[in-house]
Steps between C-alpha positions, in 0.01 A plus 500: 500500500817300551604194302439281807144632530437435131636146539274443800198620301589257221537215751149544643310375191775247426458340843122509453539321165742250653253411775219470245710261287604288800156507666428133419772397747383748765224406746147558374383590849689687772412609851451870566784488754732339248407760240566780750834348598605444141408857409690641799807291420486611135485864614800446730693317228432776248618757754812296581598467134446873443699591813789271404508663156496850653772407749720370219452833322580700816825305541597579140458876542821691534549710809332477836171679537368621830238267634188610681393358833136425558261280694305343218426175319393427145120465465551208261697313766239579765215361286695186415607439859147562632357251249751232599454586869123461481547161340747389766262608775205320342686187389289199576185709523239415241435859391365618169426194295629432151521686170489334158799607293495478122791608281344843465461532878863407564611750238276774639617446859869508401462813287290676765748432781797605286317814383419597858864441591612724215260779598592502871876444458590863571294541819629469855324483835667756722479446875554851633282677393277207412423534127541343160713705265653459159877458501637385166851456642423324827764242412754769602338547841673363808228376734556577866233424757668712769641843448851552631 
């Protein structure tokens, strides 16, 4: 396990604790759509921060490595984008009702979303053939939608 992965694992309970501490200033009730959107945005933000860190490490490596070409996308990005997309499509629709959110609920939601993001971070959705596969170094993959 890399240092970055260890740091991410440490951050999961820290963010949960932070949301529990600051829960009095957070809403006590939130719509299901808002909760879905917030969770999807958190997943995308976690992925973005991880990718920026990995890109900074790739740029620091000496020498140029050969890059693979593939038609794939990170599963974490797909889930986050689908969550936000569903919310954008249903904006204005009164779907789902409301959920009461205590400090423990906020903490649990944050830690669950971040844990799921950590678990699925190495998986990609490949287009041809259509499958989900594990690719720990998909940051080094050049994505091309058309083969030349």
